N, C-alpha and C positions, 0 to 999 in steps of 0.2 A: 049292495055288493056280493058277488057268485060265493057260494059257500063251499066251489071246492081252489079258492083262494090260495087261499092257507098251504096246503097242498100241493099246489104247482107252485115250486119254488120257481120256474121267470115268466111267469107272468105276477107272480109275486113282488119280482126284483122289479119288472117291468116299472110295477104301478108306484115303484119307491121313490125310482130314475125319474117317474112325469111330475114328483109333487120337485121342485124348483127351491128345496129349501139349503140354501146357501147360508149359512152362518152371519146374524142372528136369525134370522127368516125359520118357523118352523115350516112353512110352504104344503100343509097340507098332508106334508110324513107323517106325524105324529095322528094326529085324525087317524087315520089310513090303517096304524099298526092296533089303535085303540079296539080301534073294530072290530079286526080282525082275533087282536088276544080274547076281546068281550065273546064273541062267535065263540071260539074256542071253550069258554069256560074259564078264565084268568078275571080274576081282581083288578082293576087298572083303576090309580092315580095317575093324573096329569097335574103336575106340579112346578107350580112356574115360579121362581124365585131371581130375586133385583139386588141390586150393591148402587152405591152414589158412582157414577162416573163409565153404569155398563150399561148396555142391552139389557133388558128384562128375556130370561129366555125359560122357554116349555121344554121339559121334560115329562119321562113318561116312567112310571112302575107297574110292573102286573104277574104277579102272584097267582099262581094254581097248585091247591096243597093246604092243607092246615100244619103234618106236622116235618119234624126233621129227619133228613139234613136238607136243607135248602141252596139248592145249585142256582148260580144265576150266572145268565148271560150279561154282559156288556156290550155296549155299542154306542153306536151315533147317528144320526139321520141329518146333522148337517154333514153339509158338502164347501170346498174352498169355489170359489166363482170359477167358473170357465174358459173364461180369459178371450181372446181373438173368437166370438163363434164364428165365423167365416171359415175359419182356421178349418175346423172340423168337416169332417166323411158326412156325419149326419148330425142333425138339430144336439145339443147336450144336453135336452129333458125328454128327448122322442125316446127313448127304448127302444128302439130299431136294434133288430136282430138280422145280422150278416151271413151267412155262408156260416152259420153255425156258432156269430159271435155276435155279444150284448153289449152294445156301445149303449157309455151315455155319462153324462158325470157323475159318482159314488157308485156302480158297479162294483169296484172291487175294494174301496174306500169309501164305505163299507154297507151299503147298503144289499150289496149280491150277499154279505155273510150274515145279517140281521134277517132275510128272505130265509135263507138256509137254513140257521138256528129254527122261526116260527116252523116253519115246511119240518124240520125234523120233532117238532115238540111233536106238531098234530100226528104226525105216525105214533111216535111214540103212546100220544093218550090214547088212540085210536085200540092200543092192543086192548087184551083182553083180559087182563092181571087182573084182578077184583083183587087183591093184598097188594097191591100197587104202595110202597112209603114214601115219606120225600116230599118236595114241594120244588116245580121251575121258577123260577124269578127271571125277570126282563129289566134290567139298568139302562132305560136308550136315552142321552143326552141330548139337546142339538146346541153343544156348547164345545164341544170338544175341540173344533177347527178354530176356535178362537178364543178366547183369554182364559178359556177354562177355568171362571169364578163360581156363571150360577149354574155350572152344569152336573157331574158327578160329586165332586164335594158337598155339593149341598144334597144333591140328593141322600148321599149315605149319610148325612147329620138328621136331618127329615127321620130316615131308618131306625137307626140309633135312638132319636126321643119318642117315635111310636114303639119301639121293644122289639125289631126287627130284626133277624140274625141272619147274614147271608152265609154259610158252610165255608163254602168254594165256588171259585169265577172262572170262567173261561172267558175274553176280552176276546171278539173278532176280527179284532186287528188282520189287514193282510200282512200275512208272518212268510208264505214262503216266495224265493229266488226263481224257482224255474218250473216246479209243480207238486199238486197237491199233495202234503207228507211229506214236503222236503225237512221245514222244520219249524219246531214249536219254539216261542220263544219265552223262556222261563225268566226276564230280567231284561233289564235296560240301563243305561247307563245315568247317570243325573243329567239336569242341564241348568245352568245359568248364565243369566244377560249381561252386560253390562253396557254404561254408557260414560264415553269419553268427551267432558265439552271445556275446551281451552278460550281464554278468550283473552284479546289482544284488543287494536287502535284499530279504529277505522280511518281508510287513509286516501289518497289521488296517489296512483300508481308510481306515477313519475315522482314524487316526493318520499320514498319510504323511509326517509329519516324523521318523519313526520308522524310516524304510525307505525304499528306491532303487527304484524303480522301473525299469524295465531297457526297457518295453516301449517310451514314449515318444523314448527314445532308437535303440532299433533303427529305427522307423519314421522318424527322421530319417536316420539314415545308409542304410537302403532309397530315402528318397525322393530323395535325391540317386543312390546309384546308376543308381534307375532311368531318370535323364536324363542320364546319364553320355554324353559325344558321343563315339559311337565312327567310324566313317565314314559315308560314304556308296555301298559298295560299289564293287567293280573291277572291270575291264574283261571278266575270267570269272562275277565271284560278284557276287549282291546283298549287299545290305550287313550288315554284324551286327549281332545286337541282343543284348539283355541283357534274358533276363525274370528278376523273383520269381517264386517259385515256392511256397514253403511258409512259411507262417506261424504258427508256435507256441508256447504257453506250457505251463508244467505244470500249469496251473489245471483245477478240474473246479467252481469256486465262483466267485462274484462280491465277495465281502468283503473277500480274499485278496490283496495285491500280492505278484505273482511275485518270484522270485526268479531267474528266466533266462529269456531272451528267446530262441528263432532265428529264421533265416528261410536260405534255400535260393535258389538261381538259378542258371539253364541261360544260357550263354553261346554262341551260334549264331556264328565268324568266318570273314572271309573271308581271303584271304591276302595281307593289310594288316598282319596280325599274325603271328605266332609267340609260342607256349606263354610266353614269360618275359615279350614287351613285353605281353601284353594281362594276365599276372596282377599285371604292376608297376602298369599303370595302373589298375587294379581297386584292388591294395591301400593305391596313395597316395590316391584318393577316401574310400574307409574308413576310412582313419587320420585323414583333415580331418576326416572327417565325426564320427569318435566323439573327437577332440577335443574340438571345435564346444562338445558336451554334457559331455564328461569320462565319456565310456562306457567302462568296462573290457570291451574285445568280443577276440575272438579268433577270427579270418580261415581256414580253409583251402581248400583247393582237390582237386580230382581231376578227373583230364584222359581225353578221349575218343579225341583222335586231332586231327593237324593238317587244316587245310583241304589239301585236294589236288584237280587236274585229269589225265587222261591226254591226253596227244598226240594229236595226227592221224595215223592210220599205218596197217597192213594190217591189224589188229585191226575197228577204229571203220569204213574205208570197207567193208571184208566185209559187216558187220551193216547197214551205214548200205543198201548192195545188196540184203542179202537182204528188208531189209521194204520196199526197193519193186519189186522181183520180184515179191513177194506179195503188199501191200494197193496197190500205186501212192501210199503216201506217202511222202513226203522226210522225213525226222525231225527235229527239231531235237533240239538236242545243249547239255543241259542241266545247270546244277550246283547247283539247287535242292533243296528237302525237308528231310527229318533226313537222321542218319548211319547207316551200316550197313557189315554187314564188310566193303565192299570197300577200307575206311583201311587194315588190317590187310595184304590179297592188296597191296595197290601197293608197297610193297616188296620183290615176289617175282617181278611180270610187269602187263605192262599187265592194267586191268581198267577191264570200262565194265559198265551196269547196261541189265538191258533186263526189259520183265517184263510185268504183266497191268496192267488200271486199279486206280487206285488207292481211286478212289473212297470205296470200302466198308471199309480196312482197320481193323480193331480197333472198329467199330461192332457194332452190333446190327443182326444179318441182315449180315454179312458177306455175300455175295455173288457171283458171277459167272455172265457168261452162255454157255450150254451153244459157244455159236460164236464167241465170242474162246480158248478154251481151244483148237478147231480154228483158229483164224488163230494166234496163237503156237504151237500145231508147226508149222508151214507156214512159219510164218518160220524155228526153229529148223532142220526138217529141212535147210531152202537156206542157212542158215547157216553147218549144216556139210559143204554140198554145195561152196558156195564156200570154205570157209576150205581145205579139205583139197587143190581141186583144186586152189591156188595155193601149196602148202606145194610 
């Protein structure tokens, strides 16, 4: 491995993209990071966790420095599938640069940010301050794009068992809508999934009296659910929204009335709600609708996390100042978008999110300008300098 790889953010991003780490595959990405961080002096731990019914997941925790405070950078090397590869302008795992733009799955979400932080850490550690205090750590999972069961949650449990404390954390998710420095994510809405199953009685479509069609009954339930009033937002969050995302029946022909129909939905909810109150409201709506059409309905929920918001403090103030130092921009503090592993880390320490521009995440031809990699590296470097100067 080239000794200058950690300090060349573009080459490091390319090397990570060339590791085909589609969830749950490690793809060589964690091995690459482990080697790079070991060369920089980090003590690395490869952690594999398991859970019945889910794939085993490899994770990495790396730390340099024995005293506090421990500043952690959290991220993930797993990526979503590239989709139809022929639709890409370049092969999705080639890491090619064209006209100053680096293409590849994970370029933005979020191998680019990982490379930026590693390069920033290398630059910071190369400084001649012999009195440097504190520790830098990285918590990198391979399970963020998947079920998020054997990743960050279990690494945090392992850290607790080891007596390892994280004092502050930046998650490198792509947080900026247009340019580097636009926004810092200080919180996220919660996420709740639900599944509705309506049972009927299968039969021939020419003899409906001999069957019980569950499809129109399910349609009535999801119609009512889709217009269920939730809220108009709160002081720190946009409004909650419920979206029906899947409707399915076990049918392959048109002349059979199905015996069952299913629908799935996702709710992104703000701090007006708790999980319990939201589930109760949805259940009441579905049960009332099912009673109107005499539907044999079953409703189940799965939960991803509550809404949270990190309060102002040294971590946030330091990052805002670092962004302003480098870019001249004062970032907005936002809570929009989807969810991330910050929802788990918030239970351990203050956490905020700041990374690259999110315009091409999960898309064909995902890409990042090389200049953005340099800008984010500069911001992370300045953040490290400010954070530990105040420690």
